[in-house]
C-alpha positions in Angstrom: 92.7 66.1 11.7 91.9 69.8 11.7 91.7 71.8 14.9 88.3 73.1 13.8 86.8 69.6 14.2 87.1 69.9 18.0 84.4 72.6 18.3 86.6 74.8 20.4 85.6 78.2 21.6 86.1 80.7 18.7 88.5 82.7 20.8 90.7 79.6 21.2 90.5 78.9 17.5 91.8 82.4 16.9 94.8 81.6 19.2 95.4 78.3 17.4 95.5 80.1 14.0 97.7 82.8 15.4 100.3 80.1 16.3 100.1 78.8 12.8 98.5 75.4 13.8 96.4 73.8 11.1 96.6 70.0 11.4 96.9 68.2 14.7 99.9 66.1 15.7 99.2 62.4 16.7 99.3 63.2 20.4 96.9 66.2 19.9 94.4 64.1 17.9 94.4 61.4 20.5 94.3 63.5 23.6 92.1 66.5 22.9 88.8 64.7 22.3 89.2 62.5 25.4 90.3 65.4 27.6 87.4 67.5 26.5 85.0 64.9 27.9 86.5 65.4 31.4 88.1 62.0 31.6 91.5 61.5 33.1 94.3 60.9 30.7 97.6 59.0 31.0 99.6 60.0 28.0 103.0 59.0 26.6 104.6 61.7 24.5 108.1 63.2 24.0 108.9 66.9 24.1 108.4 68.3 20.6 105.3 66.3 19.7 102.8 69.1 20.4 102.0 67.7 23.8 101.6 71.1 25.5 98.8 72.2 23.2 97.2 68.8 23.6 96.5 69.5 27.3 96.3 73.3 27.2 93.4 73.5 24.8 91.1 71.2 26.8 92.1 73.1 30.0 91.3 76.5 28.5 88.0 75.2 27.0 86.8 74.0 30.3 87.9 77.1 32.2 86.1 79.5 29.8 82.8 78.1 31.0 83.0 80.3 34.1 84.6 83.6 35.1 86.7 83.4 38.2 90.3 84.5 38.7 91.1 81.8 41.2 93.3 78.8 40.5 91.2 76.3 38.7 94.0 74.5 36.7 97.4 73.5 38.1 100.2 72.4 35.8 103.3 70.9 37.4 106.5 70.8 35.5 110.1 69.8 36.4 112.0 72.9 35.4 111.9 76.7 35.5 112.4 76.8 31.7 109.5 74.5 31.0 107.3 76.5 33.3 108.0 79.7 31.4 107.5 78.0 28.0 104.2 76.5 29.0 103.0 79.8 30.4 104.0 81.6 27.2 102.1 78.9 25.2 99.0 79.3 27.4 99.0 83.1 27.0 99.3 82.8 23.3 96.4 80.4 23.0 94.2 82.4 25.3 95.2 85.8 24.0 91.6 86.6 23.0 90.2 85.7 26.4 90.6 87.3 29.9 92.3 84.2 31.2 95.1 84.9 33.7 98.2 82.7 33.7 100.9 82.7 36.4 104.2 80.8 36.4 105.9 80.2 39.7 109.3 78.6 40.1 112.4 78.7 42.2 115.6 80.7 41.7 113.9 84.1 41.9 112.4 86.2 44.7 108.9 85.3 45.7 107.5 88.8 45.8 106.4 89.2 42.2 104.9 85.7 42.2 103.0 86.4 45.4 101.6 89.6 44.0 100.5 87.8 40.8 98.8 85.1 42.7 97.0 87.6 44.9 95.8 89.5 41.8 94.1 86.3 40.7 95.1 83.5 38.4 93.1 80.9 36.5 96.0 78.7 35.5 99.1 78.2 37.7 102.1 76.6 36.1 104.6 75.6 38.8 107.6 73.6 39.8 106.8 71.5 42.9 109.2 73.0 45.4 108.2 76.6 44.9 104.5 75.8 44.8 104.8 74.2 48.2 106.6 77.4 49.4 103.6 79.5 48.3 101.1 77.0 49.7 102.9 77.1 53.1 102.6 80.9 53.1 98.9 80.8 52.2 99.6 82.6 48.9 97.5 80.1 46.9 94.2 78.3 47.5 93.2 75.1 45.7 89.6 75.1 46.8 88.3 75.8 43.3 90.8 73.6 41.5 89.2 71.5 38.6 92.2 70.2 36.6 95.7 68.9 37.5 98.3 68.4 34.8 101.6 66.6 35.5 103.9 67.3 32.5 107.1 65.3 32.0 106.3 63.2 35.0 109.2 60.9 34.4 111.6 63.9 34.7 110.0 65.1 37.9 110.6 61.6 39.4 114.2 61.6 38.1 115.1 64.8 40.0 113.4 63.6 43.2 110.1 65.5 43.1 107.9 62.4 44.0 107.5 63.4 47.7 106.6 67.0 46.7 104.1 65.8 44.2 102.4 63.6 46.8 102.2 66.5 49.2 100.7 68.7 46.6 98.1 66.1 45.5 97.0 65.8 49.2 96.2 69.5 49.1 93.9 69.3 46.0 90.2 68.5 45.8 89.5 64.8 45.2 87.0 65.6 42.5 89.1 66.9 39.7 90.4 65.9 36.2 94.0 64.7 36.1 96.1 64.6 32.9 99.5 62.9 33.3 102.1 62.9 30.6 105.5 61.1 30.5 108.0 60.3 27.8 108.0 56.7 29.1 105.5 54.7 31.0 107.8 52.9 33.5 106.6 51.1 36.6 107.2 54.1 38.8 105.1 56.3 36.5 102.3 53.8 36.3 102.4 53.6 40.1 102.1 57.4 40.3 99.3 57.4 37.8 97.4 54.8 39.8 97.6 57.2 42.8 96.5 60.4 41.1 94.2 59.4 38.3 90.9 57.5 38.1 90.0 55.3 35.1 92.4 57.2 33.0 92.3 56.9 29.2 95.7 55.7 28.1 97.0 57.7 25.1 100.2 56.4 23.6 101.5 57.5 20.2 104.6 56.9 18.2 107.3 59.5 18.6 107.1 62.3 16.1 110.9 62.2 15.7 112.8 58.9 16.0 116.5 58.4 16.1 116.4 57.1 12.5 115.4 60.6 11.4 118.7 62.0 12.7 122.1 61.5 11.1 124.4 60.3 13.9 128.2 60.3 13.9 130.8 59.3 16.5 134.1 61.1 16.6 136.7 59.0 18.4 139.1 61.4 20.2 141.4 61.4 23.2 140.1 63.3 26.1 142.7 66.0 25.8 141.8 66.8 22.2 138.0 67.1 22.8 138.0 70.9 22.9 140.1 71.1 19.7 137.8 68.7 17.8 134.7 70.5 18.9 136.0 73.9 17.8 137.1 72.4 14.5 133.6 70.9 13.9 132.0 74.3 14.6 134.3 75.9 12.0 134.1 73.2 9.3 130.5 72.1 9.5 127.4 74.0 8.5 126.2 74.1 12.1 123.6 76.9 12.4 122.1 76.2 15.8 124.0 73.8 18.1 123.0 72.3 21.5 126.0 70.9 23.3 125.7 68.5 26.2 128.3 68.3 29.0 128.2 65.9 31.9 128.6 68.3 34.7 128.0 72.0 35.5 131.8 72.6 35.8 132.4 71.0 32.4 129.6 73.0 30.8 131.1 76.2 32.1 134.6 75.2 30.9 133.3 74.3 27.4 131.5 77.6 27.1 134.6 79.5 28.1 136.8 77.7 25.7 134.4 78.4 22.8 134.1 82.1 23.8 137.9 82.4 23.8 137.9 80.9 20.3 135.5 83.7 19.2 132.5 81.3 19.0 129.4 82.8 20.6 128.1 80.4 23.2 125.8 80.5 26.1 125.6 78.1 29.0 122.7 76.8 31.1 122.8 74.7 34.2 121.4 74.5 37.7 123.9 76.9 39.3 123.1 79.7 36.9 120.7 82.4 38.2 117.2 82.5 36.7 118.0 85.7 34.8 121.2 84.1 33.4 119.3 81.0 32.3 116.5 83.0 30.6 119.1 85.3 28.8 121.1 82.4 27.5 118.0 80.6 26.3 116.6 83.7 24.6 119.9 84.5 22.9 120.0 80.9 21.6 116.4 80.9 20.5 116.8 84.3 18.6 120.1 83.3 17.0 122.2 85.8 18.9 124.4 82.9 20.0 124.5 79.8 17.8 125.7 77.5 20.5 124.2 76.6 23.9 126.0 74.4 26.3 123.8 72.6 28.8 123.7 69.8 31.3 121.0 67.1 31.0 118.8 68.4 33.9 118.8 72.0 32.7 118.1 71.0 29.1 114.9 69.2 29.9 112.9 72.4 29.7 114.5 73.6 26.4 112.1 73.5 23.5 113.7 75.4 20.7 112.7 74.9 17.1 115.4 74.7 14.4 118.3 73.1 16.3 120.4 71.8 13.5 122.9 69.8 15.6 123.2 68.2 18.9 126.8 67.5 20.1 127.5 65.2 23.0 130.7 66.6 24.3 130.4 63.9 27.0 128.8 60.6 26.2 125.7 60.2 28.5 125.7 57.4 31.0 122.5 55.7 29.8 121.3 54.9 26.3 117.9 56.4 27.1 119.6 59.7 27.8 121.4 59.6 24.5 118.1 59.1 22.6 116.5 61.9 24.6 119.4 64.3 23.9 119.6 63.7 20.1 115.8 64.1 19.9 116.4 67.8 20.5 117.3 68.1 16.8 115.2 67.0 13.8 111.9 68.2 15.3 108.6 68.0 13.4 110.0 65.5 10.9 112.8 67.7 9.9 116.3 66.3 9.5 118.9 66.8 12.1 122.4 65.7 13.0 123.9 64.4 16.2 127.7 64.3 16.9 129.2 62.5 19.8 132.8 62.8 21.0 134.0 59.4 22.1 137.0 58.7 24.3 138.5 55.1 24.7 136.8 54.9 28.2 133.4 55.6 26.6 133.4 52.5 24.4 131.4 50.3 26.8 128.4 52.8 26.9 128.7 53.4 23.2 128.2 49.6 22.6 125.1 49.8 24.9 123.7 52.8 22.9 124.2 50.9 19.6 122.5 47.9 21.0 119.5 50.1 22.0 119.4 51.6 18.5 119.9 48.2 16.9 122.5 49.5 14.6 126.1 50.7 14.5 126.8 54.4 14.4 129.1 55.8 11.7 132.6 56.9 13.0 134.6 59.8 11.5 137.9 61.5 12.1 138.7 65.1 11.1 141.6 65.4 8.7 142.6 68.7 10.1 143.3 67.2 13.6 146.6 65.6 14.5 145.3 62.8 16.8 148.9 61.9 17.7 149.4 65.2 19.6 150.4 64.1 23.2 148.6 65.5 26.2 150.4 68.2 28.1 151.9 66.8 31.2 150.2 68.4 34.1 152.5 69.5 37.0 152.5 67.3 40.0 150.9 69.6 42.6 152.3 67.5 45.5 155.8 67.6 44.1 155.6 71.3 43.6 154.4 71.7 47.2 157.3 69.6 48.5 159.8 71.6 46.4 158.5 74.9 47.7 158.5 73.7 51.3 162.1 72.3 51.0 163.3 75.7 49.7 161.5 77.5 52.5 163.2 75.3 55.1 166.6 75.7 53.4 166.2 79.5 53.6 165.3 79.3 57.3 168.3 77.1 58.1 170.6 79.6 56.3 169.1 82.5 58.3 169.6 80.6 61.6 173.2 79.9 60.7 173.9 83.5 59.7 172.4 84.8 63.0 174.3 82.3 65.1 
């Protein structure tokens, strides 16, 4: 379906063409006509399917009917990165209009956001916690709000935002349009939808990218050789743009440092990094200044970067659903992609669960350049060292006491 068939405002059509959009994706074709009627929508769509434009275009079309720089559309998202990306997308689509878009999120000072809200905003894109901070300070009014969008609702529930969402909804006008999107329509999501939507049209489309579109490989490796195998993969394989997943913030930092010491340009993104550090790492990765980005699951949820050639699971995720979500970061828009997973002996149970979810076995490989028999370095026993140092100290004290007697 062509975007011209939606009879959008010519200024929005210009924005669509500027972004190079011609034919709609399935989620856009299913969502836009319904949302333009003002009906609530409950949509199931993964990141990378064109979901953002699917709700932004109806929102912008509706807001163009009146001129008022007061919050009339609120878009709630789970992460700072996603807030920035949605704001950028909205600004691009509305470039020919006088629409004002403001993104508010935690991790930065509130001053600039407060000033932006006071200057007037038509669309506010926010993470729940920071939005409630501004609401408590009377920096934002919802009196004129017409549309609420909940984007990646499942992720917001995953990180504990449900109480905040309920508090926010209680502040909004009851008469509004609500668009809720989630990668999965689980019972908790359906329960939330029942609370915030009214007679919502259910829009569910097939994923644009399925795991079958991605070449997957497991690399069995002892834990102590993971760093060596990863670095060898990055040297041997044609890996142009690589997103690496680590289980914890500490491990993400350590992997990034190891790569940097090996002269492999790598950025890192996780919840303990400052907002400026996260933005800089993401921009360097998007522009190709660093070909590797190491991330934790939570931080990566807002990453929407085209052209990722490889996803590497440095640590196997704990749930099969997380594995599918991770590898879906490559192979976007029907392109091919590759997913590599480093598997230690203790990971075999979850790997079997992943293969059961995928309904097929995943290919296993070993690198010929790696000597897998290399033993792990024996780490010093910290307690034994402490006892040794303490005994030496006591021996010196005894000698001093004898000498002075």
